Backbone as JSON, one array per atom type, in Angstrom:
{
  "sequence": "XXXXXXXXXXXXXXXXXXXXXXXXXXXXXXXXXXXXXXXXXXXXXXXXXXXXXXXXXXXXXXXXXXXXXXXXXXXXXXXXXXXXXXXXXXXXXXXXXXXXXXXXXXXXXXXXXXXXXXXXXXXXXXXXXXXXXXXXXXXXXX",
  "N": [[1.19, -1.65, 0.13], [0.67, 2.58, -0.88], [0.5, 5.31, 0.04], [-0.32, 8.79, 0.66], [0.91, 11.24, 3.42], [-0.29, 14.56, 6.08], [2.42, 15.05, 7.91], [2.17, 14.98, 11.49], [2.84, 13.48, 14.0], [4.95, 12.24, 15.73], [6.59, 10.03, 15.45], [6.25, 10.2, 11.97], [7.24, 12.72, 11.76], [9.98, 12.29, 12.11], [10.45, 10.05, 10.11], [10.46, 11.44, 8.38], [12.64, 12.89, 8.29], [14.6, 10.86, 8.47], [13.97, 9.96, 5.69], [15.08, 12.46, 3.99], [17.13, 13.16, 5.22], [18.82, 10.29, 4.04], [18.78, 10.94, 1.26], [19.74, 13.66, 0.76], [21.21, 14.22, 2.28], [23.07, 12.4, 2.8], [23.45, 11.0, -0.09], [23.33, 13.1, -1.49], [25.15, 14.83, -0.55], [25.1, 17.24, 1.01], [25.25, 19.75, 3.51], [23.93, 19.01, 6.77], [23.43, 21.23, 8.01], [22.56, 22.47, 6.91], [20.29, 21.54, 5.93], [18.43, 20.81, 7.79], [16.65, 23.38, 8.69], [15.81, 26.53, 10.09], [13.34, 27.18, 9.42], [11.99, 24.45, 9.6], [9.57, 24.28, 12.1], [7.67, 26.42, 10.54], [6.16, 24.97, 8.52], [3.97, 22.61, 6.71], [4.55, 19.28, 6.35], [4.8, 16.2, 5.22], [4.66, 13.2, 4.36], [5.25, 10.26, 2.09], [4.8, 7.02, 2.14], [5.58, 3.48, 1.06], [3.72, 0.36, 0.78], [4.46, 0.35, 3.48], [6.67, 1.86, 4.78], [8.99, 4.3, 4.85], [9.2, 6.29, 2.65], [9.59, 8.72, 0.78], [9.54, 12.25, 1.41], [8.29, 16.21, 1.85], [8.17, 19.51, 2.35], [5.87, 22.49, 2.81], [5.44, 25.59, 2.56], [4.89, 29.38, 2.83], [4.58, 31.64, 1.45], [3.34, 34.54, 0.97], [0.33, 34.74, -1.23], [1.14, 32.44, -2.67], [2.54, 29.0, -2.41], [5.35, 27.36, -0.83], [7.12, 24.45, -2.53], [9.52, 22.87, -0.7], [12.01, 21.0, -0.12], [11.47, 18.34, -1.63], [11.35, 14.78, -1.8], [11.87, 12.02, -3.05], [13.11, 8.18, -2.31], [16.06, 6.52, -3.31], [15.96, 4.21, -4.61], [12.97, 4.69, -5.21], [12.44, 5.93, -7.43], [11.17, 7.45, -9.82], [8.83, 5.24, -10.15], [6.16, 6.89, -10.35], [5.76, 7.44, -7.52], [6.52, 10.19, -6.55], [5.24, 11.93, -8.59], [2.28, 11.39, -7.19], [2.81, 12.5, -4.43], [4.05, 15.01, -4.66], [1.24, 15.73, -6.19], [-0.46, 16.14, -4.0], [0.78, 17.31, -2.45], [0.25, 20.09, -3.77], [-2.77, 20.08, -3.67], [-2.37, 20.69, -0.24], [-1.99, 23.32, -0.79], [-3.34, 24.06, -2.11], [-6.23, 24.38, -1.23], [-6.03, 25.71, 1.46], [-5.79, 27.87, 0.48], [-3.74, 28.79, -1.61], [-2.85, 30.55, -4.89], [-0.64, 29.63, -6.66], [2.02, 27.66, -6.84], [5.35, 27.44, -5.57], [9.16, 26.35, -6.84], [12.32, 25.23, -6.05], [14.46, 23.51, -8.57], [16.17, 20.93, -8.36], [18.64, 21.13, -11.13], [18.38, 18.58, -12.97], [16.44, 17.41, -12.08], [14.95, 18.77, -13.52], [13.18, 18.18, -15.67], [11.12, 16.22, -14.29], [9.25, 18.45, -13.17], [8.47, 19.78, -15.09], [6.89, 17.88, -16.46], [4.77, 17.75, -14.25], [3.56, 20.37, -14.98], [4.86, 22.56, -13.74], [6.77, 25.67, -14.54], [9.71, 26.99, -15.8], [11.16, 29.38, -13.71], [13.79, 31.72, -13.38], [16.2, 33.21, -14.82], [18.29, 32.14, -15.56], [20.19, 28.93, -14.31], [21.03, 27.93, -10.71], [23.56, 27.91, -8.19], [23.17, 26.2, -4.75], [23.75, 25.75, -1.96], [25.63, 24.29, -3.23], [24.95, 22.3, -5.36], [23.6, 22.16, -8.72], [20.62, 24.25, -9.85], [17.0, 25.72, -10.44], [15.14, 27.96, -10.24], [11.3, 27.27, -10.49], [7.26, 27.7, -10.94], [4.19, 25.88, -10.82], [0.59, 27.57, -11.88], [-2.66, 26.92, -9.29]],
  "CA": [[-0.18, -0.1, 0.12], [1.33, 4.0, -1.26], [0.08, 6.23, 0.53], [0.78, 10.51, 1.53], [-0.3, 11.54, 3.96], [1.1, 15.28, 6.55], [3.45, 14.07, 8.68], [2.62, 15.62, 12.08], [3.52, 12.81, 14.99], [6.84, 12.78, 16.27], [7.55, 9.62, 14.39], [5.95, 10.08, 10.77], [7.68, 13.69, 11.16], [11.47, 11.63, 11.86], [10.12, 9.35, 9.01], [9.89, 13.26, 7.3], [13.72, 14.07, 8.35], [15.42, 9.83, 8.35], [14.35, 10.52, 3.66], [15.49, 13.75, 3.73], [18.85, 13.28, 5.46], [19.29, 10.24, 3.15], [18.85, 11.77, 0.22], [20.19, 14.76, 0.21], [23.1, 15.01, 3.46], [23.8, 10.75, 2.55], [23.45, 11.01, -0.94], [23.84, 14.27, -2.2], [26.45, 15.38, 0.24], [24.21, 18.28, 1.31], [24.99, 19.5, 5.25], [22.91, 18.91, 7.5], [23.15, 22.42, 8.6], [21.68, 23.71, 5.53], [19.33, 20.61, 5.35], [17.86, 21.03, 8.8], [16.8, 24.98, 9.09], [14.89, 27.71, 11.16], [12.11, 26.77, 8.79], [10.79, 23.46, 9.66], [8.51, 24.39, 12.27], [6.17, 27.2, 10.07], [6.3, 24.17, 7.15], [3.75, 20.94, 6.54], [5.17, 18.39, 6.48], [4.91, 15.22, 4.08], [5.35, 11.61, 4.29], [5.44, 9.06, 1.29], [5.29, 4.87, 2.5], [5.21, 2.58, 0.37], [4.14, -0.4, 1.74], [4.32, 0.56, 5.19], [8.15, 2.2, 4.79], [8.98, 5.79, 4.28], [10.28, 6.55, 0.74], [9.74, 10.39, 0.37], [9.19, 13.51, 1.51], [8.0, 17.42, 1.24], [7.37, 20.65, 2.95], [5.8, 23.67, 2.22], [5.88, 27.07, 3.62], [3.41, 30.17, 2.27], [4.84, 33.89, 1.24], [1.73, 35.42, 0.69], [-1.16, 33.5, -1.48], [1.87, 31.06, -2.92], [3.3, 28.05, -1.69], [6.14, 26.74, -1.87], [7.26, 23.53, -2.06], [10.72, 22.39, -0.5], [13.04, 19.59, 0.51], [11.1, 17.56, -2.36], [12.89, 13.42, -2.36], [11.96, 10.34, -3.43], [14.28, 7.79, -1.55], [16.15, 6.25, -5.14], [14.88, 2.91, -5.71], [11.41, 4.59, -5.58], [12.32, 6.98, -8.36], [10.83, 6.73, -11.28], [7.71, 4.53, -10.02], [5.25, 7.95, -9.81], [5.67, 7.57, -6.59], [6.43, 11.69, -7.02], [4.29, 12.79, -9.0], [1.83, 11.27, -5.73], [3.46, 13.52, -3.47], [4.01, 16.46, -5.41], [-0.01, 16.06, -6.19], [-0.8, 16.09, -2.24], [1.4, 18.97, -1.83], [-0.05, 21.03, -4.61], [-4.08, 19.84, -2.79], [-2.93, 21.02, 0.56], [-1.51, 24.61, -1.01], [-4.71, 25.23, -3.32], [-7.43, 24.43, 0.45], [-5.02, 27.15, 2.27], [-5.61, 29.48, -0.38], [-2.87, 29.41, -2.59], [-2.83, 30.64, -5.93], [0.06, 28.87, -7.61], [3.0, 26.88, -5.77], [7.4, 28.22, -6.41], [10.01, 25.38, -6.37], [12.81, 25.39, -6.76], [14.76, 22.03, -8.47], [17.9, 20.77, -8.82], [18.29, 21.34, -13.17], [18.23, 17.37, -12.78], [15.21, 16.85, -12.12], [14.05, 19.23, -13.98], [11.91, 17.68, -16.29], [9.83, 15.95, -13.4], [8.35, 19.57, -12.92], [8.07, 19.7, -16.62], [6.0, 17.43, -16.9], [3.73, 18.03, -13.84], [3.27, 21.2, -15.19], [5.97, 23.47, -13.67], [7.96, 26.18, -15.46], [10.92, 27.59, -14.53], [10.71, 31.36, -13.84], [14.75, 32.45, -13.13], [16.44, 33.87, -15.64], [19.65, 30.97, -15.06], [20.57, 28.17, -12.65], [22.32, 28.79, -10.22], [23.79, 27.38, -7.13], [21.92, 26.15, -3.86], [24.44, 23.82, -1.53], [26.58, 23.2, -4.47], [24.08, 21.74, -6.78], [22.7, 23.45, -9.74], [18.94, 24.51, -9.39], [16.53, 27.02, -10.89], [13.48, 28.28, -10.15], [9.55, 26.61, -11.13], [6.21, 28.13, -10.82], [2.69, 25.74, -11.25], [0.07, 27.86, -10.96], [-3.19, 26.68, -8.69]],
  "C": [[0.89, 1.67, 0.03], [0.06, 5.14, -0.39], [1.12, 7.47, 1.25], [-0.01, 11.06, 2.26], [0.7, 13.01, 4.9], [1.08, 14.64, 7.99], [2.9, 15.01, 10.19], [2.48, 14.81, 14.0], [4.69, 12.66, 14.94], [7.47, 11.8, 15.05], [6.88, 9.93, 13.22], [6.69, 11.85, 10.9], [9.82, 13.24, 11.32], [10.86, 10.82, 10.72], [10.33, 10.88, 8.18], [12.2, 12.3, 6.78], [14.82, 12.36, 7.79], [15.54, 10.22, 6.43], [15.19, 11.35, 3.1], [17.52, 14.1, 3.54], [19.69, 11.84, 4.71], [19.3, 10.29, 1.74], [19.3, 12.67, -0.19], [21.34, 14.6, 1.37], [23.32, 13.49, 2.73], [24.33, 10.42, 0.82], [24.18, 11.99, -1.83], [25.58, 15.02, -1.48], [26.29, 16.7, 0.85], [23.86, 18.21, 2.7], [24.48, 19.43, 5.79], [22.74, 20.17, 8.57], [22.56, 23.05, 8.1], [20.78, 22.69, 5.47], [18.3, 20.92, 6.4], [17.52, 21.83, 8.88], [15.57, 25.26, 9.73], [13.6, 27.32, 9.86], [11.45, 25.86, 9.04], [9.89, 23.81, 10.43], [6.96, 25.21, 11.55], [6.21, 26.04, 9.3], [5.38, 22.58, 7.94], [4.91, 20.1, 6.48], [4.31, 16.83, 5.97], [5.29, 14.87, 4.4], [4.14, 10.53, 3.0], [5.56, 7.41, 2.21], [4.81, 4.61, 0.96], [5.38, 1.11, 1.47], [4.14, -0.68, 3.43], [5.59, 1.17, 5.56], [8.33, 3.42, 4.37], [9.88, 6.0, 3.14], [10.35, 7.85, 0.3], [8.59, 11.12, 0.96], [8.88, 14.66, 0.82], [8.06, 18.23, 2.13], [7.4, 21.28, 2.22], [5.39, 24.51, 2.91], [4.87, 27.5, 2.23], [4.8, 31.57, 2.18], [3.74, 34.01, 0.59], [0.55, 34.16, -0.03], [-0.74, 32.7, -2.7], [2.67, 30.37, -1.64], [4.68, 27.94, -1.99], [6.88, 25.38, -1.05], [8.63, 23.0, -2.15], [11.15, 20.69, -0.19], [11.39, 18.46, 0.21], [11.59, 16.29, -2.84], [11.61, 12.81, -2.16], [13.31, 9.12, -2.92], [14.97, 6.79, -3.89], [15.82, 5.06, -5.69], [13.64, 2.35, -5.6], [10.93, 5.12, -6.75], [12.22, 6.35, -9.05], [9.77, 5.99, -11.65], [6.35, 5.42, -10.32], [5.17, 7.82, -8.62], [5.48, 9.35, -6.13], [6.26, 12.55, -6.84], [2.8, 12.68, -7.16], [2.02, 12.31, -5.13], [3.1, 14.24, -3.39], [2.41, 16.91, -5.39], [-0.91, 16.07, -4.67], [-0.37, 17.39, -1.94], [0.67, 20.11, -2.42], [-1.78, 21.17, -4.11], [-3.7, 20.34, -1.14], [-3.27, 22.7, -0.24], [-3.22, 25.04, -1.6], [-5.69, 25.17, -1.94], [-6.41, 25.3, 1.79], [-5.05, 27.88, 1.15], [-4.58, 29.57, -1.29], [-2.57, 29.53, -3.87], [-1.53, 29.94, -6.85], [1.25, 28.08, -6.13], [4.49, 27.45, -7.21], [7.77, 26.63, -5.44], [11.65, 25.49, -6.57], [14.36, 24.17, -7.08], [15.92, 22.3, -9.01], [17.44, 20.21, -10.42], [18.34, 19.48, -12.99], [17.02, 16.73, -13.09], [13.82, 18.07, -12.86], [12.93, 19.09, -14.33], [10.82, 16.87, -16.25], [9.13, 17.04, -13.62], [8.32, 19.18, -13.65], [7.1, 19.76, -17.1], [4.85, 17.41, -15.77], [3.23, 19.3, -13.47], [3.43, 23.12, -14.89], [6.32, 24.67, -14.92], [8.39, 26.58, -15.07], [10.67, 29.45, -15.6], [11.9, 32.24, -13.6], [15.02, 31.51, -14.74], [17.74, 32.44, -16.24], [19.49, 29.52, -13.82], [21.51, 28.58, -12.17], [22.06, 27.7, -8.65], [23.56, 27.43, -5.6], [22.32, 24.87, -3.1], [24.83, 22.76, -2.13], [25.98, 22.41, -5.11], [23.48, 22.46, -7.76], [21.17, 23.67, -9.83], [18.27, 25.5, -10.58], [15.25, 26.33, -10.64], [12.42, 27.81, -10.99], [8.63, 26.67, -11.03], [5.4, 27.51, -11.59], [1.32, 26.41, -10.13], [-1.55, 26.8, -10.79], [-4.75, 26.38, -9.96]]
}
């Protein structure tokens, strides 16, 4: 069984940080001080479970009337299976329920095609570095 839910319990939040640590810190080499930041408490966190195991995570913050998708990740063994799209759909639905007109995100360049296929468009003029990884800013109207 696969499900995406808002992470509200301590156990669910621990699963969120486990997935993010696996993908961003261990796999991509992002320093922990950059990955876990001062915006955690103001964020809505999502956890994706595949067969009752944490497989993906994301967080949503708000700026004005727009949502901002951040820390979107799926563990390596579950990529390319549609789970990332499921995770983003739930994040977008939550943003819409809370009155957002659009969702913004900073996508790693290698993931740009994933977001383009999900309806996002590039809004930055050129790629930029974040945590030593090239990113582009993208946006999708809800």
